[in-house]
N, C-alpha and C positions, 0 to 999 in steps of 0.2 A: 504494500500500500504506500503510495507516495502522497506527500502533502502538497496541496495545490496552493500556490501563491497568488493572492488576489492583489491587483494593483488598482488603486483609485486615484483620481485626480484630487487636488486640494478642494475644489468646489464640491465634488461628490462627498468627501468626508465631512466638510462643513455642513452640507445639507442633511447628512445623517445625524450630526451632533446637535443641531438646533431643533428642539421640540417646539411645536406651536404653543403659544401662551393662551391663557384664558382671559376673557373679558370679565372684569368684575362688575357687578351690578352697582348702580348708583343708588344706595339705600338711604343716604343721609337725607333726613326730612320726610321720609316715607312713613305713612300711617296705613298699614295693611288692613283690609277689611277682614274681620275674623268671623265670617258668617257661619262656618261650620268647623268641625274638629280637624278636618284635613287642612284647612287654611291656617288654623292656629298652629298646628304642628309644623307646617311649612314655614310660616313666619318666624317661629321660635328657632328653627334650624338656621335660618338666615341670620337671626340675631346672635346666635352662637358664633358664627363666622365673621360677624361685624367687628371691626376694630375701633369701635367707639361706644359711647354710652347709649342706652335706650331708656325709655320711661315706660314702666309697667303700671297700668291702672288695674287694681284688683277689683273683684266683684263687690267688696265691701266699701269701695270708694277710695281706699288708700292708694297714693301714687308713690312709686319707688323709682328714683333715678339709679341706674345700675349698669355695671359692666358684666355681661354674662360670659363666664369662662368655662362652664361645663353644663351638660344636660344629660339626662337619662330618659329614654323613651320606653314606656311600658305599654301594656295592652290597652289601658284606659288612660284618660286624662288625669285621673286621680293617682295613677301609678307612675306618672311622668312628672319630671320637675326640672327646673333650671337652678344652677348654683350661680350666685352673683356676688360682686363686691358693690357696696353702696358707699358714697363719699362720707356719709354721716355715721357709718358703723365700722368699727375696726375689724370685725370678724366677718368671715364668709357666711352667707345666708343662702337659703333655698326656698323656692316657692313652687307649689304644684301647678301644673298646666291648668287644672280645673279651677283654680282661683283667679286666673287672668282673664280680664274682660277686654283690655285694650293694650296695644303695643305701639310705641312710637320710636322711630329711629331719630332721637333728638340730639345726640352728641356728634361732634365732628368725627368723621371717618379718618382716623390717624394713618390709614394705609392708602388713602386715595392719592393717586398720582405718583406713588412710590414704586416704580418699576425698576428692576435691576438694570435693564438696558439703558434707562434714562440716567441712572446713577453712573454707570460706566462711561456714558457719553460725556457727562459733566466732568468726571474725573479726568478723562483724556483731554478735554478742552483746557482744564486747569494745568495739566502737565505740559501740554503743547505751548501754553502761554508762559511757561517757565516758573510757575508757582512752586514754592518749596513747602515742605512739611504737610503735604497732602497725603492722606492715607485712607485706610478702610475704617472710617468713622461714621456712626449713624447720624442722621439729620437731627437737629435739635427740635424737640416737640414744643408746640406752643404752650 
């Protein structure tokens, strides 16, 4: 058995290495209609992936500004919950899906417009302009 040597052009290799990106939804400011269980589950799944705060209004009228960092989905809304941080509470909290009446994407989306390709382009522009002390540092949050 002989090994077959494959030769690729640079363009072919680069085409294989670059995976297509995904478009992120613009959720900032969105207030989903939660007409049924499926819509509530879908909206809370998006809230989990959102990199900003949301406001939850519970069925008892309480409003909670929160950053959702975890969720567990069960067979029923009562068995499903979100874990969140609230600015006015030092500890993690959780609330059942069954208690949520309204969801609003009220906080700034911290990941909006933060794409790797954009960062690399900005880095290369600074480097080409002769800037010094540039490195792999995160952007400053507002």
